[in-house]
N, C-alpha and C positions, 0 to 999 in steps of 0.2 A: 732096741727097736730100730736099728739101722740096716737090717737086712731084709730081703724079700721073704715072705711068710714061708715057713717050713714045717712039715709034718713030723720032724724029727723031735721037737721038744714037746713034752707032756704039759697039760694045763697047769699042773702045780708049779713047774719051773718057770712058765710064762707069767703066771701070777706073782710069783716071788720076785722075778726080775722087774716087773712093773712096779711093785711096791718099793723095792730098793730104789729104782729110778725116781719115783714119786718123793721119797724121803730126801734123796739128793737135791731135787728141785726146791723142796721146802726149806732145806738148810741154806742153799744158795740164796733164796728169796729173803729169808729171815737175815742173813748176813748183810745183804745189800740194804734192806730196809733200816737195820740198826745203823748202818754207816750213815744214811740220810738223816735219821733222827738225831744222831750224835752231832752231825754237822749243824743242823737247826739248833740244837741245845747249845752248842759252842757259840754260834753267832749271837743268840739271845743272851747268853751270859756276858759276852763282850759288848752287849748293846749295839751291835752292828746290824740294825734292823734292816738297812738297805739291802743287805746280802741275803736276807731271809727269803726273799721272793723267788730266786732261782731253784733252791732245792725244794720249796713248797710247790712251785709250778711243776717241777719235774715229777714229784709224788702224785700230783693231781692228774697230769697227763697219762702217767702209767696207770693209775687206777681207772681212768676213763677207757683207755685202750684194753685193759683186761676185762673190764666190764663188758664191752663190746664183743670181744672175742669169746667170753664165756657164754654168750647169748647165741652162738652159732647153733643151727639146727642139729649139728652133729657133735655129741659130746666127745667123740674120739678126735675129731678135727680140732675142737677147742682145746683139748688136752695137749695135743701135739704143738700147736701154735703157742699157747701159754708157757709150756715147759721150755720150749726152745728159746722164747723171748727172754725168760729169766736165766737160762743156762749160758746164753751167748750174748754178753753185754755189748759187744762191738758189732752186732747184727741189728741194725735199725730196720725193723719190718713195719710195713703197712699191709694189713691182710684183710681182704674182703671175701665173703662166702655168699654164693647165690644158690638157692636149692630150687631148681626147676621141677624136679620130682624127687620124692623121698628115696634115698638109695636102699638097696638091699643090705642086710648086715655083712655079707661077704664083700660086697662092693665098697662099703664104707670102711671096712677093716683094711682092704688092700689100698684105698686112698690114704688112710692115716699112715700106714707103713711106708708108703711111697713119699708122702710128705715129710715124714720124720727123717727118712733117709736123705731127702733133698736138704733139709734144713740142717741136718748134722754135717753133710758135706760142706756147706757154706759156713756154718758156724764154726767148725774146726779151723777153717782157713781165716776166719775173722779173728781168732785168738793170736794171729801172728801180725796183725796190722796195727798201725799207730792211729789211723783215722777210721771211724765206724764205716761199715759197708751198708748202704742204703738199698733195701730190697722191697720192691713192690710185688705182692703176691695176690693172685686172684683164684679162687676155687669155685668151680661149678659142678653141682651133682645133677645127673639127669637119670635118676632111676637105676639103670643097669650100668652106668658108667660115671667117669669123672674126667673133668679137664683141669688141670692145675697149671697156671702160667705164672712166670715171674719176669721181671725186667731189671737190668743192672745198667749203670752208666759205663762209659768207656773207662773212667777212672776206677770204678769199683770192679769192673771186669779184670783189669791188671792185677788187683789185689788177690783175686782167686785163680790166677793162671795155672796154679798147680793141680787144680781138680781135672781129672781125667774123665771128661764127659762121656767119651766113647765107652770106657770101661763101665761107667755107671749105666749107660743106656743098655749095654749088653747084659748086665745083671738083671735088668727088669724086662727086656724083651721076650723072654720065654713066658711071662705073665700077660702078654698081650699089650704091653704099654709101648705107645709110640712117642718118640721124643723128637721135637723139632727145635731148631735154633735159627733166629732170623736176625741179621745185622740191621740196626736202625741208625739214623743219623747220630743219635745220642748214645748208643751203646748196642745191647743185644736184648731181644725178647726170646724167651724160651717157653716151651710148652710141653707137657705131657698129656697124654689122653689114653684112656683104656675103656673098653666096653666088654662086660661079661656076656656070655651066651645067654640068650633068653629062652 
């Protein structure tokens, strides 16, 4: 799901790929959940009750985030955000979604593919860092288009310096996606926007 849409793949191949991706995400989620449960169990067995609060709080916060994200008006966007949150442990995301107007199916699919590609770019870089990357993402749908923005601090920007944003932009430009990057005093704010022909 990390490439612009292509008509070369048949529907059955796309479904198979999505199912395999879903299974990978579920395996990762189960593995991480079991690690947390085993940690809680170990602290309880050792009667170190004061240490139980941190893993329990972490599980509750994760459940609250996932509940909020699964309630987005777009199931496709929800899936992308949830699956990338589970797949990239060092990518700490805060994601909001505003639906000004319901998107067309084509528009929603393009936004989901674009967001998946973006989060995969950042997520792959996050696998090489020692400290988590904090990423604020906002998504707005306006019927025939989408705007997706994100911000990174100077410190986090240095962690993803290997991403070639120009190449990424050129890959999406033919599909009408406009990419902008603005320096702020705290880091950088990026935005992609596209609108389909009405």
